[in-house]
N, C-alpha and C positions, 0 to 999 in steps of 0.2 A: 943774747941770753935765752935759751929756750923755754918756751913758754909762756913770754912776755904777751905775743899778741891773745893768747887764750885769757889772759888775765886779765888783759885789757877788754876783751869783750864780755867777760862775765862780769869785772865793775861796771863796764857800760848797762849792761842788762839790769844788775842790780839797781842802778839808778833809774831805769826806765820803769821797774817795780815800786820802787818807792813814790817814784809821782804816778803811778797808777794807783798806788793804794791811797796817795793822798787824797788826789782826786776822782776817785772811783770811776774810771774812764772803761776800762777793759775786765783784765781779771778779777778785778775786787767792783765788780757790777753785779747787775742782776744777770748778765747774760756772759758769765765767767766760761760757761761749758761750752757755749757756741764761740768764744772768743779763741779757749784751747784747739778747739777742733780746726777754727780757722789756721792757726798757727802750723799745728800738724801739717794740714794739707797744703798750707804754703809751703811748708818746708818739705815734703814730701815733693812737689812739686817741681820746685828749684832744684833739689836733688836729680830730679830724674831728666831737669833739664841740662844740668851739670855731666850726669852718665853720658847724654847724647854728645854733648860737647868733648868730653874724653874721649870716647870711641870713635869720633870724626878727627880727632887729633886737634881741633880749636884749643881746649884748654889743654894747658898743661902745667904741673905744680913747678914753680920756681924755687931757687935754692934762697932760705932765708933762715938766718940765726934765730927769728923769732918764734918760730914753728916749733913743736913738740918732737916732730920727724916721725911721728904716727901717722901712718896711712888707714884708713877704712880699705881703701881701693887703692889701683894705680892712679896715680896724679890726684888723689882724693884726701887731702890732710884731714886729721880728728876736727879741726877748727872750723871746717867747713860747712858742717850741718849747725854749730853753733852759732856760724855768724848768719847762716840763712833763717835760722829761727829769730834770732836777734832782729835780724832786716823785718821778718813779718809781723813781730811785735811791735817794732818802731811804726810801721804802716799802719797798725790797727790803731795804737796810742794817737797818730797824729789826725786820723781818722774821726776819733772819738772825740776829740779837744774840738775839731773844728765842728764836728756835727752838734756840741753840746753850745759851742759860741753861737752857730748860724740858730740854733732854738731860742737861746737867750735872747736875741736881737730879734727874734721874729715875736717873741711874748711882749718883748719892749715895745716894739712897733704898734703891736695889736693894743696896749693898755693905753698907748700913747695918745 
């Protein structure tokens, strides 16, 4: 089923965005602009990493019926930047959640 992988990525990203909006961790926080820049820079870094891997023959695109079949470049499916942005967003959300938990623990310890 072509496009299923992209649909799953977008559905998962929607779930992350809902969690983010609920707990105001990254894009719905005061540092939303910095978070968006971090996601963009992380995605660009990993795309450059992919380009090096593709150029050296380390990375190749496999055949999967789940991909749309559209390539941005040789061996670089359109799903790749979406996945990389998802990965960066997930990392920021985990960092935000852990940081918030550590701060609450620190405050609770100080007040105890």
